[in-house]
PANUZA-511280 format. One record per residue (C-alpha): chain; y, z, x. Coordinates in steps of 0.2 Angstrom, whole numbers, plus 5000, padded with zeros to 4 digits. Layout:
BEGIN
<'A' <Y Z X>>
...
% end
This chain:
BEGIN
<'A' <5306 5243 4842>>
<'A' <5287 5242 4848>>
<'A' <5281 5259 4860>>
<'A' <5265 5249 4863>>
<'A' <5265 5253 4884>>
<'A' <5267 5241 4896>>
<'A' <5248 5244 4900>>
<'A' <5243 5241 4888>>
<'A' <5251 5226 4884>>
<'A' <5247 5220 4903>>
<'A' <5228 5224 4900>>
<'A' <5227 5210 4885>>
<'A' <5237 5197 4894>>
<'A' <5224 5198 4909>>
<'A' <5212 5195 4897>>
<'A' <5220 5182 4888>>
<'A' <5224 5174 4906>>
<'A' <5202 5174 4909>>
<'A' <5198 5166 4895>>
<'A' <5213 5153 4902>>
<'A' <5207 5151 4917>>
<'A' <5191 5150 4912>>
<'A' <5195 5137 4899>>
<'A' <5203 5127 4914>>
<'A' <5186 5129 4926>>
<'A' <5173 5123 4916>>
<'A' <5182 5114 4901>>
<'A' <5198 5107 4903>>
<'A' <5198 5087 4907>>
<'A' <5177 5087 4906>>
<'A' <5165 5078 4899>>
<'A' <5164 5088 4882>>
<'A' <5142 5082 4881>>
<'A' <5137 5091 4896>>
<'A' <5149 5108 4893>>
<'A' <5139 5124 4890>>
<'A' <5142 5130 4872>>
<'A' <5136 5145 4870>>
<'A' <5149 5149 4885>>
<'A' <5163 5143 4875>>
<'A' <5155 5151 4858>>
<'A' <5158 5165 4867>>
<'A' <5176 5163 4876>>
<'A' <5181 5160 4857>>
<'A' <5175 5175 4852>>
<'A' <5183 5184 4864>>
<'A' <5201 5178 4857>>
<'A' <5195 5180 4843>>
<'A' <5195 5200 4843>>
<'A' <5209 5199 4856>>
<'A' <5218 5191 4840>>
<'A' <5212 5206 4830>>
<'A' <5216 5220 4842>>
<'A' <5233 5212 4849>>
<'A' <5238 5211 4828>>
<'A' <5234 5228 4826>>
<'A' <5248 5233 4839>>
<'A' <5266 5239 4834>>
<'A' <5279 5226 4833>>
<'A' <5291 5219 4849>>
<'A' <5295 5205 4862>>
<'A' <5281 5205 4873>>
<'A' <5268 5209 4859>>
<'A' <5272 5193 4847>>
<'A' <5274 5181 4860>>
<'A' <5254 5187 4866>>
<'A' <5250 5187 4848>>
<'A' <5259 5168 4848>>
<'A' <5246 5165 4864>>
<'A' <5234 5171 4859>>
<'A' <5231 5162 4841>>
<'A' <5233 5146 4849>>
<'A' <5218 5149 4863>>
<'A' <5208 5153 4847>>
<'A' <5212 5137 4837>>
<'A' <5210 5127 4855>>
<'A' <5192 5137 4858>>
<'A' <5188 5134 4839>>
<'A' <5193 5117 4839>>
<'A' <5183 5114 4858>>
<'A' <5168 5122 4850>>
<'A' <5165 5112 4834>>
<'A' <5171 5096 4846>>
<'A' <5157 5100 4861>>
<'A' <5143 5104 4850>>
<'A' <5146 5086 4838>>
<'A' <5149 5076 4857>>
<'A' <5133 5084 4864>>
<'A' <5124 5076 4846>>
<'A' <5128 5061 4850>>
<'A' <5123 5061 4865>>
<'A' <5107 5060 4861>>
<'A' <5114 5040 4857>>
<'A' <5114 5031 4870>>
<'A' <5125 5020 4863>>
<'A' <5138 5035 4862>>
<'A' <5134 5041 4881>>
<'A' <5139 5022 4887>>
<'A' <5154 5024 4879>>
<'A' <5156 5043 4885>>
<'A' <5151 5037 4905>>
<'A' <5163 5021 4902>>
<'A' <5180 5029 4897>>
<'A' <5175 5040 4915>>
<'A' <5176 5028 4922>>
<'A' <5194 5020 4918>>
<'A' <5202 5039 4918>>
<'A' <5195 5040 4935>>
<'A' <5200 5024 4941>>
<'A' <5215 5026 4933>>
<'A' <5218 5043 4942>>
<'A' <5214 5033 4961>>
<'A' <5229 5022 4955>>
<'A' <5242 5037 4951>>
<'A' <5237 5046 4969>>
<'A' <5237 5030 4980>>
<'A' <5250 5018 4972>>
<'A' <5262 5031 4959>>
<'A' <5278 5029 4966>>
<'A' <5275 5028 4982>>
<'A' <5282 5013 4993>>
<'A' <5275 4997 4993>>
<'A' <5274 4994 5010>>
<'A' <5266 5005 5016>>
<'A' <5249 5005 4999>>
<'A' <5233 5002 5005>>
<'A' <5230 4983 4996>>
<'A' <5211 4982 5001>>
<'A' <5211 4997 4990>>
<'A' <5221 4990 4976>>
<'A' <5209 4975 4974>>
<'A' <5195 4986 4973>>
<'A' <5201 4994 4958>>
<'A' <5205 4977 4951>>
<'A' <5187 4972 4953>>
<'A' <5180 4990 4950>>
<'A' <5188 4986 4934>>
<'A' <5183 4969 4929>>
<'A' <5166 4975 4932>>
<'A' <5170 4988 4919>>
<'A' <5181 4977 4905>>
<'A' <5162 4968 4909>>
<'A' <5152 4983 4902>>
<'A' <5166 4988 4890>>
<'A' <5164 4970 4880>>
<'A' <5144 4969 4881>>
<'A' <5143 4987 4873>>
<'A' <5155 4982 4858>>
<'A' <5142 4969 4855>>
<'A' <5132 4981 4846>>
<'A' <5144 4998 4846>>
<'A' <5161 5004 4840>>
<'A' <5170 5016 4841>>
<'A' <5187 5024 4842>>
<'A' <5184 5030 4859>>
<'A' <5178 5012 4868>>
<'A' <5192 5003 4860>>
<'A' <5203 5017 4869>>
<'A' <5194 5012 4885>>
<'A' <5195 4993 4880>>
<'A' <5212 4995 4878>>
<'A' <5216 5007 4892>>
<'A' <5206 4994 4906>>
<'A' <5215 4980 4901>>
<'A' <5232 4987 4902>>
<'A' <5228 4994 4917>>
<'A' <5221 4979 4925>>
<'A' <5240 4969 4918>>
<'A' <5247 4983 4930>>
<'A' <5237 4981 4948>>
<'A' <5238 4966 4947>>
<'A' <5258 4963 4945>>
<'A' <5257 4975 4959>>
<'A' <5247 4968 4970>>
<'A' <5262 4954 4968>>
<'A' <5275 4964 4971>>
<'A' <5266 4973 4986>>
<'A' <5265 4956 4996>>
<'A' <5282 4953 4989>>
<'A' <5289 4967 4997>>
<'A' <5281 4962 5016>>
<'A' <5291 4949 5016>>
<'A' <5309 4955 5016>>
<'A' <5304 4964 5033>>
<'A' <5314 4961 5047>>
<'A' <5303 4958 5062>>
<'A' <5305 4976 5069>>
<'A' <5302 4985 5051>>
<'A' <5288 4973 5053>>
<'A' <5280 4981 5067>>
<'A' <5283 4999 5061>>
<'A' <5276 4994 5044>>
<'A' <5261 4986 5051>>
<'A' <5257 4999 5064>>
<'A' <5257 5013 5047>>
<'A' <5244 5000 5037>>
<'A' <5230 5001 5053>>
<'A' <5234 5021 5057>>
<'A' <5231 5023 5037>>
<'A' <5215 5013 5039>>
<'A' <5209 5019 5057>>
<'A' <5211 5038 5044>>
<'A' <5200 5030 5030>>
<'A' <5186 5028 5045>>
<'A' <5191 5046 5048>>
<'A' <5186 5053 5030>>
<'A' <5175 5042 5026>>
<'A' <5163 5039 5041>>
<'A' <5166 5048 5056>>
<'A' <5152 5060 5060>>
<'A' <5141 5056 5041>>
<'A' <5125 5051 5036>>
<'A' <5125 5033 5040>>
<'A' <5114 5029 5024>>
<'A' <5125 5038 5014>>
<'A' <5141 5028 5016>>
<'A' <5147 5012 5010>>
<'A' <5146 4996 5018>>
<'A' <5160 4989 5007>>
<'A' <5171 5002 5010>>
<'A' <5170 4999 5028>>
<'A' <5170 4978 5026>>
<'A' <5187 4981 5016>>
<'A' <5197 4995 5031>>
<'A' <5190 4979 5043>>
<'A' <5198 4964 5033>>
<'A' <5214 4975 5031>>
<'A' <5215 4978 5050>>
<'A' <5211 4960 5051>>
<'A' <5224 4952 5042>>
<'A' <5235 4966 5051>>
<'A' <5230 4959 5065>>
<'A' <5235 4943 5062>>
<'A' <5251 4948 5056>>
<'A' <5256 4958 5074>>
<'A' <5250 4942 5082>>
<'A' <5260 4930 5072>>
<'A' <5275 4940 5075>>
<'A' <5274 4940 5095>>
<'A' <5276 4921 5092>>
<'A' <5290 4920 5085>>
<'A' <5297 4939 5091>>
<'A' <5293 4939 5108>>
<'A' <5303 4956 5112>>
<'A' <5293 4968 5104>>
<'A' <5283 4977 5113>>
<'A' <5275 4991 5107>>
<'A' <5271 4979 5093>>
<'A' <5255 4966 5106>>
<'A' <5251 4984 5108>>
<'A' <5245 4987 5094>>
<'A' <5239 4974 5091>>
<'A' <5228 4979 5106>>
<'A' <5223 4995 5099>>
<'A' <5217 4988 5081>>
<'A' <5209 4974 5090>>
<'A' <5196 4990 5099>>
<'A' <5194 4998 5083>>
<'A' <5189 4983 5074>>
<'A' <5176 4978 5087>>
<'A' <5168 4994 5085>>
<'A' <5171 4998 5068>>
<'A' <5163 4980 5065>>
<'A' <5147 4988 5075>>
<'A' <5146 5002 5065>>
<'A' <5147 4992 5050>>
<'A' <5130 4982 5058>>
<'A' <5123 4998 5060>>
<'A' <5126 5004 5042>>
<'A' <5116 4992 5034>>
<'A' <5103 4994 5045>>
<'A' <5100 5011 5039>>
<'A' <5102 5007 5023>>
<'A' <5089 4992 5021>>
<'A' <5077 5003 5031>>
<'A' <5077 5021 5019>>
<'A' <5070 5019 5003>>
<'A' <5077 5022 4984>>
<'A' <5074 5042 4987>>
<'A' <5082 5044 5003>>
<'A' <5096 5037 4997>>
<'A' <5097 5048 4985>>
<'A' <5094 5063 4992>>
<'A' <5108 5057 5006>>
<'A' <5121 5055 4991>>
<'A' <5118 5070 4986>>
<'A' <5119 5078 5002>>
<'A' <5135 5069 5004>>
<'A' <5139 5077 4987>>
<'A' <5136 5097 4994>>
<'A' <5149 5094 5008>>
<'A' <5163 5089 4997>>
<'A' <5157 5103 4985>>
<'A' <5157 5115 4999>>
<'A' <5174 5109 5007>>
<'A' <5181 5113 4987>>
<'A' <5173 5128 4988>>
<'A' <5181 5133 5005>>
<'A' <5199 5128 5002>>
<'A' <5202 5127 4984>>
<'A' <5192 5139 4973>>
<'A' <5199 5154 4972>>
<'A' <5214 5152 4980>>
<'A' <5233 5151 4977>>
<'A' <5239 5132 4971>>
<'A' <5254 5135 4980>>
<'A' <5249 5138 4997>>
<'A' <5237 5124 4997>>
<'A' <5234 5106 5003>>
<'A' <5236 5093 4991>>
<'A' <5232 5081 5007>>
<'A' <5216 5085 5008>>
<'A' <5208 5088 4989>>
<'A' <5214 5069 4987>>
<'A' <5203 5065 5004>>
<'A' <5191 5074 4993>>
<'A' <5192 5066 4979>>
<'A' <5193 5050 4986>>
<'A' <5174 5053 4997>>
<'A' <5166 5059 4978>>
<'A' <5172 5044 4971>>
<'A' <5165 5036 4986>>
<'A' <5148 5044 4982>>
<'A' <5151 5042 4962>>
<'A' <5151 5026 4967>>
<'A' <5137 5023 4976>>
<'A' <5126 5032 4962>>
<'A' <5132 5020 4950>>
<'A' <5127 5006 4960>>
<'A' <5112 5015 4960>>
<'A' <5110 5018 4943>>
<'A' <5112 4999 4938>>
<'A' <5098 4995 4951>>
<'A' <5086 5006 4947>>
<'A' <5083 5023 4933>>
<'A' <5078 5035 4944>>
<'A' <5080 5055 4932>>
<'A' <5089 5064 4948>>
<'A' <5101 5052 4953>>
<'A' <5106 5053 4935>>
<'A' <5108 5069 4935>>
<'A' <5118 5072 4953>>
<'A' <5130 5055 4948>>
<'A' <5133 5070 4930>>
<'A' <5138 5082 4941>>
<'A' <5146 5072 4953>>
<'A' <5157 5066 4938>>
<'A' <5160 5083 4929>>
<'A' <5164 5089 4949>>
<'A' <5175 5072 4952>>
<'A' <5184 5077 4935>>
<'A' <5189 5094 4938>>
<'A' <5194 5091 4957>>
<'A' <5208 5078 4948>>
<'A' <5214 5089 4935>>
<'A' <5215 5103 4949>>
<'A' <5224 5089 4959>>
<'A' <5239 5089 4944>>
<'A' <5240 5106 4939>>
<'A' <5247 5108 4959>>
<'A' <5257 5097 4959>>
<'A' <5264 5103 4945>>
<'A' <5263 5124 4951>>
<'A' <5272 5115 4970>>
<'A' <5286 5105 4961>>
<'A' <5291 5122 4953>>
<'A' <5291 5132 4969>>
% end
Protein backbone atom coordinates (compact mmCIF):
# COMPACT_ATOMS: atom_id res chain seq x y z
CA UNK A 1 0.00 0.00 0.00
CA UNK A 2 1.33 3.41 -0.97
CA UNK A 3 2.48 5.76 1.76
CA UNK A 4 2.79 8.64 -0.73
CA UNK A 5 0.90 11.68 0.59
CA UNK A 6 -2.18 12.44 -1.46
CA UNK A 7 -1.00 16.04 -1.79
CA UNK A 8 2.09 14.90 -3.72
CA UNK A 9 0.01 12.87 -6.15
CA UNK A 10 -2.48 15.73 -6.50
CA UNK A 11 0.33 18.13 -7.36
CA UNK A 12 1.69 15.80 -10.05
CA UNK A 13 -1.82 15.23 -11.41
CA UNK A 14 -2.23 19.00 -11.59
CA UNK A 15 0.94 19.30 -13.68
CA UNK A 16 -0.30 16.62 -16.06
CA UNK A 17 -3.70 18.32 -16.34
CA UNK A 18 -1.97 21.60 -17.15
CA UNK A 19 -0.02 19.93 -19.96
CA UNK A 20 -3.22 18.38 -21.28
CA UNK A 21 -5.02 21.72 -21.28
CA UNK A 22 -2.09 23.34 -23.07
CA UNK A 23 -2.17 20.62 -25.70
CA UNK A 24 -5.92 21.00 -26.25
CA UNK A 25 -5.67 24.76 -26.56
CA UNK A 26 -2.61 24.98 -28.79
CA UNK A 27 -2.30 21.74 -30.75
CA UNK A 28 -5.33 19.43 -30.86
CA UNK A 29 -6.96 19.38 -34.29
CA UNK A 30 -4.80 22.16 -35.70
CA UNK A 31 -2.36 22.26 -38.58
CA UNK A 32 1.02 21.01 -37.41
CA UNK A 33 2.75 23.27 -39.91
CA UNK A 34 1.57 26.32 -37.96
CA UNK A 35 2.22 25.05 -34.43
CA UNK A 36 4.96 26.19 -32.05
CA UNK A 37 7.62 23.47 -32.29
CA UNK A 38 9.53 24.86 -29.30
CA UNK A 39 6.43 24.78 -27.10
CA UNK A 40 5.71 21.17 -28.05
CA UNK A 41 9.33 20.21 -27.35
CA UNK A 42 9.01 21.84 -23.93
CA UNK A 43 5.79 19.92 -23.24
CA UNK A 44 7.45 16.69 -24.35
CA UNK A 45 10.34 17.29 -21.94
CA UNK A 46 7.93 18.26 -19.17
CA UNK A 47 5.95 15.04 -19.62
CA UNK A 48 9.17 13.00 -19.63
CA UNK A 49 10.25 14.63 -16.36
CA UNK A 50 6.81 13.98 -14.87
CA UNK A 51 7.12 10.28 -15.79
CA UNK A 52 10.50 10.21 -14.06
CA UNK A 53 9.11 11.81 -10.89
CA UNK A 54 6.02 9.60 -10.69
CA UNK A 55 8.06 6.46 -11.41
CA UNK A 56 10.08 7.19 -8.29
CA UNK A 57 6.98 7.30 -6.06
CA UNK A 58 5.78 4.24 -4.13
CA UNK A 59 3.37 2.06 -6.07
CA UNK A 60 -0.34 2.36 -5.37
CA UNK A 61 -3.65 2.64 -7.18
CA UNK A 62 -3.54 6.41 -7.62
CA UNK A 63 0.16 6.49 -8.44
CA UNK A 64 -0.10 3.69 -11.02
CA UNK A 65 -3.06 5.36 -12.75
CA UNK A 66 -1.17 8.66 -12.85
CA UNK A 67 1.92 6.96 -14.26
CA UNK A 68 -0.11 5.32 -17.03
CA UNK A 69 -1.62 8.70 -17.99
CA UNK A 70 1.77 10.41 -17.86
CA UNK A 71 3.31 7.76 -20.11
CA UNK A 72 0.53 8.19 -22.66
CA UNK A 73 1.02 11.96 -22.62
CA UNK A 74 4.79 11.67 -22.99
CA UNK A 75 4.49 9.26 -25.93
CA UNK A 76 1.93 11.52 -27.62
CA UNK A 77 4.09 14.62 -27.23
CA UNK A 78 7.18 12.77 -28.50
CA UNK A 79 5.26 11.81 -31.63
CA UNK A 80 3.77 15.28 -32.05
CA UNK A 81 7.09 17.06 -31.61
CA UNK A 82 8.60 15.00 -34.43
CA UNK A 83 5.48 15.36 -36.59
CA UNK A 84 5.43 19.15 -36.19
CA UNK A 85 9.05 19.46 -37.29
CA UNK A 86 8.34 17.26 -40.31
CA UNK A 87 5.20 19.19 -41.21
CA UNK A 88 7.08 22.47 -41.03
CA UNK A 89 9.84 21.06 -43.22
CA UNK A 90 7.23 19.96 -45.77
CA UNK A 91 5.50 23.33 -45.55
CA UNK A 92 8.39 24.78 -47.50
CA UNK A 93 7.07 22.76 -50.46
CA UNK A 94 4.08 24.67 -51.90
CA UNK A 95 2.38 21.45 -53.04
CA UNK A 96 2.45 20.03 -49.51
CA UNK A 97 1.09 23.33 -48.18
CA UNK A 98 -1.72 23.35 -50.74
CA UNK A 99 -2.65 19.74 -49.92
CA UNK A 100 -2.91 20.65 -46.24
CA UNK A 101 -5.02 23.70 -47.05
CA UNK A 102 -7.46 21.60 -49.06
CA UNK A 103 -7.66 19.02 -46.27
CA UNK A 104 -8.42 21.79 -43.79
CA UNK A 105 -11.27 23.15 -45.92
CA UNK A 106 -12.71 19.66 -46.37
CA UNK A 107 -12.76 19.16 -42.61
CA UNK A 108 -14.30 22.56 -41.89
CA UNK A 109 -17.04 22.03 -44.46
CA UNK A 110 -17.83 18.65 -42.94
CA UNK A 111 -17.90 20.17 -39.46
CA UNK A 112 -20.38 22.81 -40.64
CA UNK A 113 -22.65 20.11 -42.02
CA UNK A 114 -22.52 18.20 -38.74
CA UNK A 115 -23.49 21.25 -36.70
CA UNK A 116 -26.40 22.26 -38.92
CA UNK A 117 -27.80 19.03 -40.34
CA UNK A 118 -26.72 15.78 -38.70
CA UNK A 119 -29.43 14.31 -36.48
CA UNK A 120 -31.77 17.31 -36.85
CA UNK A 121 -35.26 17.65 -38.31
CA UNK A 122 -35.21 17.94 -42.08
CA UNK A 123 -38.29 20.13 -41.93
CA UNK A 124 -36.41 23.08 -40.41
CA UNK A 125 -33.01 22.75 -42.12
CA UNK A 126 -31.61 25.54 -44.30
CA UNK A 127 -31.75 24.15 -47.84
CA UNK A 128 -29.88 27.20 -49.10
CA UNK A 129 -26.98 26.50 -46.73
CA UNK A 130 -26.88 22.89 -47.88
CA UNK A 131 -26.78 24.03 -51.51
CA UNK A 132 -23.87 26.32 -50.61
CA UNK A 133 -22.00 23.49 -48.89
CA UNK A 134 -22.46 21.40 -52.03
CA UNK A 135 -21.09 24.27 -54.12
CA UNK A 136 -18.10 24.67 -51.79
CA UNK A 137 -17.32 20.96 -52.08
CA UNK A 138 -17.67 21.04 -55.85
CA UNK A 139 -15.11 23.84 -56.01
CA UNK A 140 -12.90 21.97 -53.55
CA UNK A 141 -13.17 18.83 -55.69
CA UNK A 142 -11.89 20.79 -58.68
CA UNK A 143 -8.97 22.14 -56.61
CA UNK A 144 -8.05 18.63 -55.44
CA UNK A 145 -8.21 17.25 -58.98
CA UNK A 146 -6.01 20.07 -60.27
CA UNK A 147 -3.36 19.50 -57.59
CA UNK A 148 -3.47 15.72 -58.11
CA UNK A 149 -2.26 16.19 -61.68
CA UNK A 150 1.18 17.23 -60.43
CA UNK A 151 1.29 16.01 -56.82
CA UNK A 152 0.40 12.82 -54.98
CA UNK A 153 0.19 12.11 -51.26
CA UNK A 154 -1.92 9.98 -48.91
CA UNK A 155 -3.38 13.14 -47.36
CA UNK A 156 -4.52 14.45 -50.74
CA UNK A 157 -6.10 11.12 -51.63
CA UNK A 158 -7.87 11.05 -48.27
CA UNK A 159 -9.17 14.57 -48.91
CA UNK A 160 -10.42 13.56 -52.36
CA UNK A 161 -12.29 10.58 -50.91
CA UNK A 162 -13.80 12.68 -48.11
CA UNK A 163 -14.98 15.35 -50.55
CA UNK A 164 -16.58 12.87 -52.94
CA UNK A 165 -18.26 10.91 -50.13
CA UNK A 166 -19.66 14.06 -48.57
CA UNK A 167 -20.88 15.36 -51.92
CA UNK A 168 -22.93 12.19 -52.35
CA UNK A 169 -24.24 12.50 -48.79
CA UNK A 170 -25.22 16.17 -49.11
CA UNK A 171 -26.93 15.70 -52.47
CA UNK A 172 -28.95 12.81 -51.06
CA UNK A 173 -29.83 14.86 -47.98
CA UNK A 174 -30.99 17.74 -50.18
CA UNK A 175 -33.46 15.42 -51.90
CA UNK A 176 -34.62 14.01 -48.55
CA UNK A 177 -35.25 17.49 -47.16
CA UNK A 178 -37.48 18.42 -50.09
CA UNK A 179 -39.32 15.10 -49.89
CA UNK A 180 -39.95 15.44 -46.14
CA UNK A 181 -41.53 18.87 -46.57
CA UNK A 182 -44.05 17.57 -49.07
CA UNK A 183 -45.58 15.31 -46.42
CA UNK A 184 -46.88 18.12 -44.19
CA UNK A 185 -50.51 19.08 -43.57
CA UNK A 186 -51.52 22.74 -44.23
CA UNK A 187 -51.24 23.62 -40.51
CA UNK A 188 -47.88 21.89 -40.27
CA UNK A 189 -46.65 23.68 -43.38
CA UNK A 190 -47.70 27.00 -41.89
CA UNK A 191 -45.58 26.35 -38.79
CA UNK A 192 -42.71 24.96 -40.85
CA UNK A 193 -42.57 27.94 -43.21
CA UNK A 194 -42.69 30.34 -40.26
CA UNK A 195 -39.74 28.54 -38.66
CA UNK A 196 -37.79 28.61 -41.92
CA UNK A 197 -38.39 32.34 -42.28
CA UNK A 198 -37.41 33.03 -38.67
CA UNK A 199 -34.18 31.09 -39.21
CA UNK A 200 -33.31 33.41 -42.11
CA UNK A 201 -34.08 36.46 -39.99
CA UNK A 202 -31.60 35.07 -37.46
CA UNK A 203 -28.95 34.60 -40.15
CA UNK A 204 -29.30 38.28 -41.01
CA UNK A 205 -29.08 39.26 -37.33
CA UNK A 206 -25.96 37.14 -36.78
CA UNK A 207 -24.07 38.08 -39.92
CA UNK A 208 -25.22 41.54 -41.05
CA UNK A 209 -26.91 43.63 -38.36
CA UNK A 210 -24.47 46.22 -37.02
CA UNK A 211 -21.56 44.86 -39.10
CA UNK A 212 -19.32 46.70 -41.55
CA UNK A 213 -20.82 46.35 -45.03
CA UNK A 214 -17.42 45.97 -46.67
CA UNK A 215 -16.74 42.84 -44.59
CA UNK A 216 -20.04 41.16 -45.48
CA UNK A 217 -20.35 38.50 -48.19
CA UNK A 218 -23.07 39.46 -50.69
CA UNK A 219 -23.63 35.81 -51.67
CA UNK A 220 -24.73 35.03 -48.12
CA UNK A 221 -27.39 37.74 -48.19
CA UNK A 222 -28.44 36.55 -51.65
CA UNK A 223 -28.93 33.12 -50.10
CA UNK A 224 -31.09 34.57 -47.32
CA UNK A 225 -33.18 36.47 -49.86
CA UNK A 226 -33.61 33.40 -52.06
CA UNK A 227 -34.67 31.28 -49.09
CA UNK A 228 -37.23 33.89 -48.04
CA UNK A 229 -38.58 34.27 -51.56
CA UNK A 230 -39.13 30.53 -51.73
CA UNK A 231 -40.80 30.50 -48.31
CA UNK A 232 -43.09 33.40 -49.26
CA UNK A 233 -44.03 31.75 -52.56
CA UNK A 234 -45.02 28.60 -50.65
CA UNK A 235 -46.98 30.69 -48.14
CA UNK A 236 -48.94 32.36 -50.95
CA UNK A 237 -49.60 29.03 -52.65
CA UNK A 238 -50.86 27.67 -49.34
CA UNK A 239 -53.22 30.63 -48.99
CA UNK A 240 -54.79 29.91 -52.37
CA UNK A 241 -55.80 26.40 -51.35
CA UNK A 242 -56.44 27.08 -47.64
CA UNK A 243 -58.18 30.37 -46.93
CA UNK A 244 -58.59 29.56 -43.23
CA UNK A 245 -54.91 30.06 -42.35
CA UNK A 246 -54.76 33.68 -41.12
CA UNK A 247 -51.34 33.25 -39.52
CA UNK A 248 -49.90 32.12 -42.82
CA UNK A 249 -51.19 35.22 -44.62
CA UNK A 250 -49.74 37.46 -41.90
CA UNK A 251 -46.42 35.62 -42.07
CA UNK A 252 -46.26 36.21 -45.83
CA UNK A 253 -46.64 39.96 -45.24
CA UNK A 254 -43.86 39.95 -42.64
CA UNK A 255 -41.54 38.07 -44.99
CA UNK A 256 -42.24 40.54 -47.80
CA UNK A 257 -41.34 43.43 -45.50
CA UNK A 258 -38.03 41.82 -44.59
CA UNK A 259 -37.35 41.00 -48.23
CA UNK A 260 -37.75 44.64 -49.20
CA UNK A 261 -35.27 45.68 -46.53
CA UNK A 262 -32.74 42.91 -47.26
CA UNK A 263 -32.78 43.62 -51.00
CA UNK A 264 -32.04 47.30 -50.37
CA UNK A 265 -29.26 46.32 -47.96
CA UNK A 266 -27.76 43.98 -50.55
CA UNK A 267 -27.46 46.91 -52.95
CA UNK A 268 -25.63 48.94 -50.30
CA UNK A 269 -23.25 46.09 -49.47
CA UNK A 270 -22.35 45.67 -53.13
CA UNK A 271 -21.74 49.41 -53.46
CA UNK A 272 -19.51 49.40 -50.38
CA UNK A 273 -17.41 46.51 -51.63
CA UNK A 274 -17.14 47.80 -55.18
CA UNK A 275 -15.84 51.16 -53.98
CA UNK A 276 -13.32 49.62 -51.58
CA UNK A 277 -9.69 49.06 -52.49
CA UNK A 278 -8.31 45.51 -52.24
CA UNK A 279 -6.27 46.38 -49.16
CA UNK A 280 -9.34 47.96 -47.55
CA UNK A 281 -11.21 44.65 -47.95
CA UNK A 282 -8.26 42.81 -46.40
CA UNK A 283 -8.35 45.18 -43.43
CA UNK A 284 -12.13 44.95 -43.05
CA UNK A 285 -12.01 41.16 -42.94
CA UNK A 286 -9.16 41.23 -40.43
CA UNK A 287 -11.26 43.52 -38.23
CA UNK A 288 -14.27 41.22 -38.56
CA UNK A 289 -12.13 38.26 -37.47
CA UNK A 290 -10.88 40.17 -34.42
CA UNK A 291 -14.47 40.86 -33.35
CA UNK A 292 -15.17 37.12 -33.38
CA UNK A 293 -11.94 36.42 -31.48
CA UNK A 294 -12.93 38.96 -28.82
CA UNK A 295 -16.38 37.44 -28.34
CA UNK A 296 -14.86 33.97 -28.03
CA UNK A 297 -12.39 35.16 -25.39
CA UNK A 298 -15.17 36.84 -23.44
CA UNK A 299 -17.59 33.92 -23.42
CA UNK A 300 -15.50 30.74 -23.74
CA UNK A 301 -11.79 31.05 -22.98
CA UNK A 302 -11.14 29.85 -19.43
CA UNK A 303 -14.83 29.19 -18.65
CA UNK A 304 -16.38 25.98 -17.33
CA UNK A 305 -17.54 23.99 -20.35
CA UNK A 306 -20.62 22.80 -18.48
CA UNK A 307 -22.00 26.34 -18.45
CA UNK A 308 -21.18 27.40 -22.02
CA UNK A 309 -23.84 28.08 -24.65
CA UNK A 310 -23.38 25.84 -27.70
CA UNK A 311 -25.65 27.99 -29.89
CA UNK A 312 -23.39 30.99 -29.35
CA UNK A 313 -20.26 28.99 -30.19
CA UNK A 314 -21.94 27.61 -33.33
CA UNK A 315 -22.71 31.19 -34.35
CA UNK A 316 -19.06 32.18 -33.84
CA UNK A 317 -17.95 29.21 -35.95
CA UNK A 318 -20.28 30.32 -38.74
CA UNK A 319 -19.15 33.93 -38.51
CA UNK A 320 -15.48 32.94 -38.68
CA UNK A 321 -16.20 30.55 -41.56
CA UNK A 322 -17.73 33.49 -43.43
CA UNK A 323 -14.59 35.55 -42.86
CA UNK A 324 -12.36 32.66 -43.96
CA UNK A 325 -14.50 32.10 -47.05
CA UNK A 326 -14.07 35.72 -48.10
CA UNK A 327 -10.34 35.72 -47.38
CA UNK A 328 -10.02 32.61 -49.52
CA UNK A 329 -12.02 34.32 -52.29
CA UNK A 330 -9.63 37.28 -52.16
CA UNK A 331 -6.63 34.95 -52.28
CA UNK A 332 -7.97 33.42 -55.50
CA UNK A 333 -8.11 36.89 -57.05
CA UNK A 334 -4.79 38.30 -55.87
CA UNK A 335 -1.97 37.09 -53.65
CA UNK A 336 -1.51 39.35 -50.66
CA UNK A 337 0.85 38.52 -47.79
CA UNK A 338 -1.34 40.15 -45.13
CA UNK A 339 -4.45 38.35 -46.32
CA UNK A 340 -2.66 34.99 -46.46
CA UNK A 341 -1.31 35.45 -42.93
CA UNK A 342 -4.75 36.49 -41.67
CA UNK A 343 -6.38 33.51 -43.37
CA UNK A 344 -3.99 31.08 -41.67
CA UNK A 345 -4.77 32.63 -38.28
CA UNK A 346 -8.52 32.50 -38.94
CA UNK A 347 -8.40 28.86 -40.05
CA UNK A 348 -6.38 27.88 -36.97
CA UNK A 349 -8.86 29.58 -34.67
CA UNK A 350 -11.82 28.12 -36.52
CA UNK A 351 -10.38 24.64 -36.07
CA UNK A 352 -9.94 25.38 -32.38
CA UNK A 353 -13.54 26.58 -32.07
CA UNK A 354 -14.85 23.46 -33.80
CA UNK A 355 -12.80 21.28 -31.42
CA UNK A 356 -14.11 23.25 -28.46
CA UNK A 357 -17.67 22.76 -29.73
CA UNK A 358 -17.04 18.99 -29.57
CA UNK A 359 -15.52 19.19 -26.10
CA UNK A 360 -18.39 21.27 -24.70
CA UNK A 361 -20.90 18.87 -26.27
CA UNK A 362 -19.19 15.89 -24.63
CA UNK A 363 -19.09 17.58 -21.22
CA UNK A 364 -22.71 18.71 -21.33
CA UNK A 365 -24.03 15.38 -22.54
CA UNK A 366 -22.04 13.66 -19.83
CA UNK A 367 -23.48 16.04 -17.25
